[in-house]
Biopython code that builds the backbone (N, CA, C, O; Angstrom):
import numpy as np
from Bio.PDB.StructureBuilder import StructureBuilder

atoms = [
    (1, "ARG", "N", (92.421, 144.867, 39.495)),
    (1, "ARG", "CA", (93.506, 144.825, 38.532)),
    (1, "ARG", "C", (92.925, 144.969, 37.141)),
    (1, "ARG", "O", (91.931, 144.321, 36.814)),
    (2, "ASN", "N", (93.529, 145.806, 36.323)),
    (2, "ASN", "CA", (93.057, 146.011, 34.957)),
    (2, "ASN", "C", (93.394, 144.800, 34.107)),
    (2, "ASN", "O", (94.436, 144.170, 34.285)),
    (3, "THR", "N", (92.500, 144.482, 33.183)),
    (3, "THR", "CA", (92.779, 143.383, 32.268)),
    (3, "THR", "C", (93.603, 143.903, 31.111)),
    (3, "THR", "O", (93.327, 144.997, 30.617)),
    (4, "PRO", "N", (94.601, 143.167, 30.658)),
    (4, "PRO", "CA", (95.446, 143.638, 29.568)),
    (4, "PRO", "C", (94.672, 143.641, 28.257)),
    (4, "PRO", "O", (93.775, 142.827, 28.039)),
    (5, "SER", "N", (95.042, 144.577, 27.393)),
    (5, "SER", "CA", (94.406, 144.637, 26.088)),
    (5, "SER", "C", (94.896, 143.481, 25.222)),
    (5, "SER", "O", (95.859, 142.795, 25.567)),
    (6, "SER", "N", (94.228, 143.279, 24.107)),
    (6, "SER", "CA", (94.560, 142.138, 23.265)),
    (6, "SER", "C", (95.957, 142.254, 22.657)),
    (6, "SER", "O", (96.541, 141.241, 22.273)),
    (7, "SER", "N", (96.510, 143.479, 22.561)),
    (7, "SER", "CA", (97.832, 143.639, 21.971)),
    (7, "SER", "C", (98.953, 143.284, 22.950)),
    (7, "SER", "O", (100.101, 143.109, 22.540)),
    (8, "TRP", "N", (98.629, 143.176, 24.233)),
    (8, "TRP", "CA", (99.638, 142.853, 25.237)),
    (8, "TRP", "C", (99.550, 141.377, 25.579)),
    (8, "TRP", "O", (98.469, 140.868, 25.875)),
    (9, "ALA", "N", (100.666, 140.700, 25.540)),
    (9, "ALA", "CA", (100.705, 139.277, 25.888)),
    (9, "ALA", "C", (100.893, 139.142, 27.396)),
    (9, "ALA", "O", (101.695, 139.858, 27.996)),
    (10, "GLU", "N", (100.164, 138.242, 27.990)),
    (10, "GLU", "CA", (100.298, 137.986, 29.421)),
    (10, "GLU", "C", (101.629, 137.266, 29.657)),
    (10, "GLU", "O", (101.911, 136.257, 29.009)),
    (11, "PRO", "N", (102.454, 137.784, 30.589)),
    (11, "PRO", "CA", (103.741, 137.129, 30.827)),
    (11, "PRO", "C", (103.539, 135.749, 31.431)),
    (11, "PRO", "O", (102.583, 135.504, 32.167)),
    (12, "THR", "N", (104.451, 134.869, 31.107)),
    (12, "THR", "CA", (104.365, 133.522, 31.678)),
    (12, "THR", "C", (104.786, 133.602, 33.130)),
    (12, "THR", "O", (105.749, 134.288, 33.474)),
    (13, "SER", "N", (104.068, 132.907, 33.964)),
    (13, "SER", "CA", (104.372, 132.971, 35.384)),
    (13, "SER", "C", (105.433, 131.932, 35.730)),
    (13, "SER", "O", (105.355, 130.784, 35.294)),
    (14, "PRO", "N", (106.422, 132.345, 36.517)),
    (14, "PRO", "CA", (107.447, 131.386, 36.928)),
    (14, "PRO", "C", (106.850, 130.406, 37.926)),
    (14, "PRO", "O", (105.837, 130.708, 38.556)),
    (15, "PRO", "N", (107.457, 129.247, 38.076)),
    (15, "PRO", "CA", (106.911, 128.256, 39.019)),
    (15, "PRO", "C", (107.020, 128.762, 40.452)),
    (15, "PRO", "O", (107.850, 129.609, 40.782)),
    (16, "MET", "N", (106.161, 128.214, 41.275)),
    (16, "MET", "CA", (106.182, 128.571, 42.689)),
    (16, "MET", "C", (107.453, 128.016, 43.332)),
    (16, "MET", "O", (107.943, 126.954, 42.948)),
    (17, "LEU", "N", (107.968, 128.734, 44.297)),
    (17, "LEU", "CA", (109.155, 128.289, 45.012)),
    (17, "LEU", "C", (108.739, 127.708, 46.353)),
    (17, "LEU", "O", (108.029, 128.358, 47.120)),
    (18, "ASN", "N", (109.169, 126.509, 46.636)),
    (18, "ASN", "CA", (108.907, 125.912, 47.942)),
    (18, "ASN", "C", (110.149, 126.104, 48.792)),
    (18, "ASN", "O", (111.227, 125.606, 48.471)),
    (19, "VAL", "N", (109.976, 126.829, 49.870)),
    (19, "VAL", "CA", (111.085, 127.087, 50.776)),
    (19, "VAL", "C", (110.749, 126.420, 52.099)),
    (19, "VAL", "O", (109.714, 126.705, 52.700)),
    (20, "SER", "N", (111.613, 125.543, 52.544)),
    (20, "SER", "CA", (111.401, 124.868, 53.825)),
    (20, "SER", "C", (112.280, 125.510, 54.877)),
    (20, "SER", "O", (113.488, 125.668, 54.701)),
    (21, "LEU", "N", (111.647, 125.872, 55.961)),
    (21, "LEU", "CA", (112.382, 126.450, 57.073)),
    (21, "LEU", "C", (112.423, 125.424, 58.206)),
    (21, "LEU", "O", (111.486, 124.643, 58.369)),
    (22, "PRO", "N", (113.490, 125.423, 58.978)),
    (22, "PRO", "CA", (113.565, 124.465, 60.083)),
    (22, "PRO", "C", (112.471, 124.728, 61.120)),
    (22, "PRO", "O", (111.910, 125.822, 61.183)),
    (23, "SER", "N", (112.179, 123.713, 61.926)),
    (23, "SER", "CA", (111.176, 123.830, 62.986)),
    (23, "SER", "C", (111.507, 125.025, 63.852)),
    (23, "SER", "O", (112.675, 125.404, 63.933)),
    (24, "PRO", "N", (110.580, 125.605, 64.473)),
    (24, "PRO", "CA", (109.171, 125.331, 64.630)),
    (24, "PRO", "C", (108.303, 125.975, 63.549)),
    (24, "PRO", "O", (107.077, 125.935, 63.652)),
    (25, "LEU", "N", (108.890, 126.552, 62.544)),
    (25, "LEU", "CA", (108.100, 127.203, 61.502)),
    (25, "LEU", "C", (107.642, 126.192, 60.463)),
    (25, "LEU", "O", (108.358, 125.239, 60.156)),
    (26, "ALA", "N", (106.462, 126.399, 59.928)),
    (26, "ALA", "CA", (105.916, 125.526, 58.886)),
    (26, "ALA", "C", (106.558, 125.885, 57.542)),
    (26, "ALA", "O", (107.131, 126.966, 57.404)),
    (27, "PRO", "N", (106.468, 124.989, 56.549)),
    (27, "PRO", "CA", (106.997, 125.316, 55.222)),
    (27, "PRO", "C", (106.341, 126.576, 54.658)),
    (27, "PRO", "O", (105.172, 126.856, 54.924)),
    (28, "LEU", "N", (107.092, 127.305, 53.899)),
    (28, "LEU", "CA", (106.653, 128.582, 53.369)),
    (28, "LEU", "C", (106.682, 128.523, 51.851)),
    (28, "LEU", "O", (107.661, 128.053, 51.270)),
    (29, "VAL", "N", (105.619, 128.996, 51.195)),
    (29, "VAL", "CA", (105.563, 129.016, 49.733)),
    (29, "VAL", "C", (105.648, 130.467, 49.277)),
    (29, "VAL", "O", (104.839, 131.303, 49.678)),
    (30, "LEU", "N", (106.632, 130.755, 48.436)),
    (30, "LEU", "CA", (106.837, 132.103, 47.922)),
    (30, "LEU", "C", (106.411, 132.175, 46.466)),
    (30, "LEU", "O", (106.734, 131.288, 45.676)),
    (31, "ASP", "N", (105.690, 133.223, 46.111)),
    (31, "ASP", "CA", (105.251, 133.451, 44.735)),
    (31, "ASP", "C", (106.153, 134.510, 44.111)),
    (31, "ASP", "O", (106.081, 135.672, 44.510)),
    (32, "PRO", "N", (107.004, 134.150, 43.141)),
    (32, "PRO", "CA", (107.921, 135.125, 42.545)),
    (32, "PRO", "C", (107.202, 136.276, 41.849)),
    (32, "PRO", "O", (107.784, 137.346, 41.669)),
    (33, "ARG", "N", (105.949, 136.076, 41.457)),
    (33, "ARG", "CA", (105.210, 137.154, 40.806)),
    (33, "ARG", "C", (104.921, 138.295, 41.779)),
    (33, "ARG", "O", (104.642, 139.415, 41.352)),
    (34, "ALA", "N", (104.985, 138.022, 43.076)),
    (34, "ALA", "CA", (104.707, 139.053, 44.069)),
    (34, "ALA", "C", (105.904, 139.975, 44.289)),
    (34, "ALA", "O", (105.750, 141.056, 44.858)),
    (35, "PHE", "N", (107.083, 139.567, 43.852)),
    (35, "PHE", "CA", (108.274, 140.376, 44.043)),
    (35, "PHE", "C", (108.356, 141.458, 42.975)),
    (35, "PHE", "O", (108.005, 141.222, 41.820)),
    (36, "LEU", "N", (108.812, 142.627, 43.354)),
    (36, "LEU", "CA", (109.023, 143.700, 42.407)),
    (36, "LEU", "C", (110.384, 143.539, 41.733)),
    (36, "LEU", "O", (111.341, 143.068, 42.348)),
    (37, "THR", "N", (110.456, 143.931, 40.482)),
    (37, "THR", "CA", (111.749, 143.947, 39.815)),
    (37, "THR", "C", (112.531, 145.156, 40.314)),
    (37, "THR", "O", (111.972, 146.038, 40.966)),
    (38, "ALA", "N", (113.812, 145.195, 40.010)),
    (38, "ALA", "CA", (114.640, 146.320, 40.445)),
    (38, "ALA", "C", (114.136, 147.630, 39.856)),
    (38, "ALA", "O", (114.155, 148.658, 40.534)),
    (39, "ALA", "N", (113.683, 147.610, 38.598)),
    (39, "ALA", "CA", (113.193, 148.835, 37.967)),
    (39, "ALA", "C", (111.915, 149.327, 38.645)),
    (39, "ALA", "O", (111.754, 150.528, 38.861)),
    (40, "GLU", "N", (111.004, 148.408, 38.982)),
    (40, "GLU", "CA", (109.760, 148.808, 39.645)),
    (40, "GLU", "C", (110.032, 149.324, 41.058)),
    (40, "GLU", "O", (109.436, 150.312, 41.488)),
    (41, "TRP", "N", (110.918, 148.665, 41.766)),
    (41, "TRP", "CA", (111.258, 149.080, 43.117)),
    (41, "TRP", "C", (111.939, 150.445, 43.108)),
    (41, "TRP", "O", (111.717, 151.263, 44.001)),
    (42, "SER", "N", (112.758, 150.682, 42.106)),
    (42, "SER", "CA", (113.524, 151.925, 42.064)),
    (42, "SER", "C", (112.646, 153.143, 41.769)),
    (42, "SER", "O", (113.019, 154.264, 42.115)),
    (43, "VAL", "N", (111.485, 152.943, 41.135)),
    (43, "VAL", "CA", (110.575, 154.074, 40.918)),
    (43, "VAL", "C", (110.108, 154.616, 42.265)),
    (43, "VAL", "O", (110.022, 155.829, 42.452)),
    (44, "GLY", "N", (109.810, 153.731, 43.193)),
    (44, "GLY", "CA", (109.422, 154.167, 44.532)),
    (44, "GLY", "C", (110.531, 154.929, 45.238)),
    (44, "GLY", "O", (110.277, 155.935, 45.900)),
    (45, "VAL", "N", (111.760, 154.450, 45.096)),
    (45, "VAL", "CA", (112.906, 155.140, 45.693)),
    (45, "VAL", "C", (113.052, 156.524, 45.077)),
    (45, "VAL", "O", (113.260, 157.506, 45.791)),
    (46, "LEU", "N", (112.944, 156.606, 43.754)),
    (46, "LEU", "CA", (113.065, 157.888, 43.060)),
    (46, "LEU", "C", (112.002, 158.870, 43.536)),
    (46, "LEU", "O", (112.314, 160.018, 43.853)),
    (47, "LEU", "N", (110.746, 158.423, 43.589)),
    (47, "LEU", "CA", (109.660, 159.317, 43.978)),
    (47, "LEU", "C", (109.714, 159.696, 45.457)),
    (47, "LEU", "O", (109.129, 160.701, 45.863)),
    (48, "THR", "N", (110.411, 158.899, 46.259)),
    (48, "THR", "CA", (110.591, 159.245, 47.666)),
    (48, "THR", "C", (111.662, 160.310, 47.847)),
    (48, "THR", "O", (111.534, 161.185, 48.703)),
    (49, "LEU", "N", (112.715, 160.236, 47.044)),
    (49, "LEU", "CA", (113.868, 161.123, 47.238)),
    (49, "LEU", "C", (113.846, 162.389, 46.392)),
    (49, "LEU", "O", (114.444, 163.393, 46.778)),
    (50, "VAL", "N", (113.173, 162.362, 45.250)),
    (50, "VAL", "CA", (113.213, 163.494, 44.318)),
    (50, "VAL", "C", (111.811, 164.089, 44.216)),
    (50, "VAL", "O", (110.846, 163.349, 44.022)),
    (51, "PRO", "N", (111.678, 165.416, 44.343)),
    (51, "PRO", "CA", (110.364, 166.051, 44.222)),
    (51, "PRO", "C", (109.742, 165.800, 42.842)),
    (51, "PRO", "O", (110.461, 165.714, 41.847)),
    (52, "PRO", "N", (108.401, 165.683, 42.780)),
    (52, "PRO", "CA", (107.736, 165.357, 41.503)),
    (52, "PRO", "C", (108.045, 166.325, 40.368)),
    (52, "PRO", "O", (108.175, 165.893, 39.222)),
    (53, "HIS", "N", (108.167, 167.623, 40.651)),
    (53, "HIS", "CA", (108.433, 168.563, 39.555)),
    (53, "HIS", "C", (109.824, 168.342, 38.957)),
    (53, "HIS", "O", (110.031, 168.578, 37.767)),
    (54, "ILE", "N", (110.768, 167.895, 39.768)),
    (54, "ILE", "CA", (112.097, 167.566, 39.248)),
    (54, "ILE", "C", (112.033, 166.299, 38.393)),
    (54, "ILE", "O", (112.694, 166.214, 37.357)),
    (55, "VAL", "N", (111.235, 165.311, 38.827)),
    (55, "VAL", "CA", (111.084, 164.072, 38.053)),
    (55, "VAL", "C", (110.517, 164.398, 36.674)),
    (55, "VAL", "O", (110.991, 163.861, 35.672)),
    (56, "PHE", "N", (109.511, 165.268, 36.608)),
    (56, "PHE", "CA", (108.938, 165.653, 35.314)),
    (56, "PHE", "C", (109.957, 166.373, 34.442)),
    (56, "PHE", "O", (110.001, 166.156, 33.231)),
    (57, "GLN", "N", (110.774, 167.228, 35.045)),
    (57, "GLN", "CA", (111.823, 167.912, 34.276)),
    (57, "GLN", "C", (112.842, 166.909, 33.729)),
    (57, "GLN", "O", (113.295, 167.034, 32.592)),
    (58, "LEU", "N", (113.198, 165.917, 34.544)),
    (58, "LEU", "CA", (114.134, 164.889, 34.084)),
    (58, "LEU", "C", (113.552, 164.093, 32.919)),
    (58, "LEU", "O", (114.248, 163.827, 31.939)),
    (59, "ILE", "N", (112.279, 163.713, 33.022)),
    (59, "ILE", "CA", (111.634, 162.968, 31.934)),
    (59, "ILE", "C", (111.606, 163.813, 30.672)),
    (59, "ILE", "O", (111.887, 163.309, 29.585)),
    (60, "ASN", "N", (111.271, 165.096, 30.804)),
    (60, "ASN", "CA", (111.273, 165.987, 29.631)),
    (60, "ASN", "C", (112.647, 166.044, 28.981)),
    (60, "ASN", "O", (112.758, 165.954, 27.758)),
    (61, "GLN", "N", (113.690, 166.192, 29.782)),
    (61, "GLN", "CA", (115.036, 166.273, 29.224)),
    (61, "GLN", "C", (115.433, 164.984, 28.505)),
    (61, "GLN", "O", (116.046, 165.024, 27.439)),
    (62, "LEU", "N", (115.082, 163.850, 29.091)),
    (62, "LEU", "CA", (115.434, 162.576, 28.463)),
    (62, "LEU", "C", (114.619, 162.331, 27.193)),
    (62, "LEU", "O", (115.142, 161.776, 26.226)),
    (63, "LEU", "N", (113.352, 162.733, 27.181)),
    (63, "LEU", "CA", (112.549, 162.572, 25.966)),
    (63, "LEU", "C", (113.009, 163.499, 24.853)),
    (63, "LEU", "O", (112.774, 163.232, 23.674)),
    (64, "LEU", "N", (113.671, 164.598, 25.234)),
    (64, "LEU", "CA", (114.279, 165.483, 24.234)),
    (64, "LEU", "C", (115.678, 165.015, 23.845)),
    (64, "LEU", "O", (116.389, 165.700, 23.110)),
    (65, "GLU", "N", (116.066, 163.841, 24.344)),
    (65, "GLU", "CA", (117.358, 163.208, 24.061)),
    (65, "GLU", "C", (118.544, 164.037, 24.533)),
    (65, "GLU", "O", (119.589, 164.078, 23.883)),
    (66, "ARG", "N", (118.369, 164.688, 25.660)),
    (66, "ARG", "CA", (119.462, 165.418, 26.273)),
    (66, "ARG", "C", (120.176, 164.495, 27.252)),
    (66, "ARG", "O", (119.572, 163.578, 27.808)),
    (67, "SER", "N", (121.435, 164.739, 27.453)),
    (67, "SER", "CA", (122.234, 163.924, 28.374)),
    (67, "SER", "C", (122.047, 164.417, 29.803)),
    (67, "SER", "O", (121.925, 165.616, 30.051)),
    (68, "LEU", "N", (122.026, 163.485, 30.722)),
    (68, "LEU", "CA", (121.944, 163.806, 32.144)),
    (68, "LEU", "C", (123.065, 163.093, 32.872)),
    (68, "LEU", "O", (123.461, 161.987, 32.505)),
    (69, "ILE", "N", (123.567, 163.735, 33.900)),
    (69, "ILE", "CA", (124.565, 163.115, 34.769)),
    (69, "ILE", "C", (123.951, 163.038, 36.154)),
    (69, "ILE", "O", (123.532, 164.052, 36.712)),
    (70, "VAL", "N", (123.897, 161.840, 36.705)),
    (70, "VAL", "CA", (123.339, 161.629, 38.039)),
    (70, "VAL", "C", (124.494, 161.369, 38.986)),
    (70, "VAL", "O", (125.282, 160.447, 38.779)),
    (71, "THR", "N", (124.593, 162.183, 40.024)),
    (71, "THR", "CA", (125.664, 162.020, 41.001)),
    (71, "THR", "C", (125.071, 161.913, 42.391)),
    (71, "THR", "O", (123.947, 162.349, 42.636)),
    (72, "GLY", "N", (125.827, 161.337, 43.287)),
    (72, "GLY", "CA", (125.382, 161.224, 44.670)),
    (72, "GLY", "C", (126.462, 160.607, 45.521)),
    (72, "GLY", "O", (127.470, 160.109, 45.021)),
    (73, "ALA", "N", (126.233, 160.650, 46.817)),
    (73, "ALA", "CA", (127.223, 160.118, 47.758)),
    (73, "ALA", "C", (127.146, 158.603, 47.867)),
    (73, "ALA", "O", (128.141, 157.961, 48.203)),
    (74, "HIS", "N", (125.980, 158.018, 47.589)),
    (74, "HIS", "CA", (125.791, 156.578, 47.738)),
    (74, "HIS", "C", (125.467, 155.951, 46.380)),
    (74, "HIS", "O", (124.495, 156.330, 45.727)),
    (75, "ALA", "N", (126.278, 155.007, 45.973)),
    (75, "ALA", "CA", (126.115, 154.384, 44.654)),
    (75, "ALA", "C", (124.770, 153.679, 44.517)),
    (75, "ALA", "O", (124.180, 153.696, 43.437)),
    (76, "GLY", "N", (124.276, 153.064, 45.578)),
    (76, "GLY", "CA", (122.996, 152.365, 45.516)),
    (76, "GLY", "C", (121.843, 153.308, 45.255)),
    (76, "GLY", "O", (120.931, 152.978, 44.497)),
    (77, "VAL", "N", (121.870, 154.482, 45.874)),
    (77, "VAL", "CA", (120.807, 155.475, 45.672)),
    (77, "VAL", "C", (120.879, 156.034, 44.262)),
    (77, "VAL", "O", (119.850, 156.223, 43.615)),
    (78, "VAL", "N", (122.076, 156.297, 43.786)),
    (78, "VAL", "CA", (122.242, 156.799, 42.414)),
    (78, "VAL", "C", (121.732, 155.768, 41.416)),
    (78, "VAL", "O", (121.039, 156.118, 40.461)),
    (79, "THR", "N", (122.068, 154.508, 41.628)),
    (79, "THR", "CA", (121.607, 153.442, 40.734)),
    (79, "THR", "C", (120.091, 153.329, 40.763)),
    (79, "THR", "O", (119.459, 153.214, 39.713)),
    (80, "ALA", "N", (119.500, 153.360, 41.958)),
    (80, "ALA", "CA", (118.043, 153.250, 42.072)),
    (80, "ALA", "C", (117.346, 154.420, 41.387)),
    (80, "ALA", "O", (116.354, 154.221, 40.686)),
    (81, "CYS", "N", (117.846, 155.625, 41.578)),
    (81, "CYS", "CA", (117.233, 156.799, 40.932)),
    (81, "CYS", "C", (117.386, 156.742, 39.419)),
    (81, "CYS", "O", (116.467, 157.114, 38.689)),
    (82, "THR", "N", (118.529, 156.283, 38.942)),
    (82, "THR", "CA", (118.748, 156.166, 37.507)),
    (82, "THR", "C", (117.828, 155.105, 36.901)),
    (82, "THR", "O", (117.231, 155.330, 35.849)),
    (83, "LEU", "N", (117.714, 153.963, 37.553)),
    (83, "LEU", "CA", (116.790, 152.931, 37.071)),
    (83, "LEU", "C", (115.344, 153.427, 37.107)),
    (83, "LEU", "O", (114.565, 153.152, 36.195)),
    (84, "GLY", "N", (114.992, 154.154, 38.160)),
    (84, "GLY", "CA", (113.630, 154.663, 38.291)),
    (84, "GLY", "C", (113.265, 155.644, 37.198)),
    (84, "GLY", "O", (112.182, 155.551, 36.622)),
    (85, "ILE", "N", (114.144, 156.575, 36.905)),
    (85, "ILE", "CA", (113.842, 157.563, 35.857)),
    (85, "ILE", "C", (113.829, 156.893, 34.492)),
    (85, "ILE", "O", (113.050, 157.285, 33.623)),
    (86, "THR", "N", (114.676, 155.889, 34.286)),
    (86, "THR", "CA", (114.667, 155.141, 33.028)),
    (86, "THR", "C", (113.346, 154.396, 32.863)),
    (86, "THR", "O", (112.763, 154.387, 31.778)),
    (87, "ARG", "N", (112.878, 153.772, 33.940)),
    (87, "ARG", "CA", (111.602, 153.043, 33.899)),
    (87, "ARG", "C", (110.439, 153.994, 33.608)),
    (87, "ARG", "O", (109.566, 153.674, 32.801)),
    (88, "LEU", "N", (110.422, 155.142, 34.251)),
    (88, "LEU", "CA", (109.353, 156.114, 34.012)),
    (88, "LEU", "C", (109.383, 156.634, 32.576)),
    (88, "LEU", "O", (108.332, 156.829, 31.966)),
    (89, "CYS", "N", (110.571, 156.858, 32.036)),
    (89, "CYS", "CA", (110.677, 157.319, 30.637)),
    (89, "CYS", "C", (110.159, 156.258, 29.678)),
    (89, "CYS", "O", (109.508, 156.582, 28.685)),
    (90, "MET", "N", (110.441, 154.997, 29.967)),
    (90, "MET", "CA", (109.939, 153.925, 29.108)),
    (90, "MET", "C", (108.423, 153.867, 29.157)),
    (90, "MET", "O", (107.779, 153.653, 28.130)),
    (91, "ILE", "N", (107.846, 154.054, 30.333)),
    (91, "ILE", "CA", (106.389, 154.041, 30.474)),
    (91, "ILE", "C", (105.776, 155.201, 29.707)),
    (91, "ILE", "O", (104.790, 155.014, 28.994)),
    (92, "VAL", "N", (106.339, 156.388, 29.839)),
    (92, "VAL", "CA", (105.822, 157.564, 29.128)),
    (92, "VAL", "C", (105.942, 157.351, 27.624)),
    (92, "VAL", "O", (105.027, 157.700, 26.878)),
    (93, "TYR", "N", (107.054, 156.785, 27.168)),
    (93, "TYR", "CA", (107.251, 156.555, 25.738)),
    (93, "TYR", "C", (106.229, 155.545, 25.197)),
    (93, "TYR", "O", (105.672, 155.746, 24.118)),
    (94, "VAL", "N", (105.983, 154.465, 25.943)),
    (94, "VAL", "CA", (105.011, 153.461, 25.506)),
    (94, "VAL", "C", (103.609, 154.056, 25.469)),
    (94, "VAL", "O", (102.857, 153.814, 24.526)),
    (95, "LEU", "N", (103.254, 154.830, 26.486)),
    (95, "LEU", "CA", (101.924, 155.461, 26.504)),
    (95, "LEU", "C", (101.766, 156.459, 25.371)),
    (95, "LEU", "O", (100.669, 156.633, 24.841)),
    (96, "ASP", "N", (102.862, 157.119, 24.997)),
    (96, "ASP", "CA", (102.814, 158.078, 23.896)),
    (96, "ASP", "C", (102.623, 157.373, 22.553)),
    (96, "ASP", "O", (102.055, 157.948, 21.624)),
    (97, "CYS", "N", (103.095, 156.132, 22.453)),
    (97, "CYS", "CA", (102.983, 155.384, 21.188)),
    (97, "CYS", "C", (101.617, 154.743, 21.013)),
    (97, "CYS", "O", (101.287, 154.306, 19.910)),
    (98, "ILE", "N", (100.820, 154.674, 22.059)),
    (98, "ILE", "CA", (99.506, 154.033, 21.968)),
    (98, "ILE", "C", (98.501, 154.968, 21.322)),
    (98, "ILE", "O", (97.337, 154.605, 21.158)),
]
sb = StructureBuilder()
sb.init_structure("model")
sb.init_model(0)
sb.init_chain("A")
sb.init_seg("    ")
for serial, (resi, resn, name, xyz) in enumerate(atoms, 1):
    if name == "N":
        sb.init_residue(resn, " ", resi, " ")
    sb.init_atom(name, np.array(xyz, "f"), 0.0, 1.0, " ", f" {name:<3s}", serial, name[0])
structure = sb.get_structure()
């Protein structure tokens, strides 16, 4: 894992969650830091469903401040792809500002 630069603040870690399951299973401890956020998870969905050259074209259009309309048969897939492309654009914008 890369160490963050001095300009980036380390996020505060949420407390551990103790989840007790009924017998015969032992208690289970879940670390919330291991879970992906919706934006991080949606990047994987986007890259699975949309070819990389299309993703690059979408990022270019959004960085040029052009409007895009995302349509699909399933609202969950449309939402995941929209969140994914938004997350990728934010990453590209931050890297461009460094």
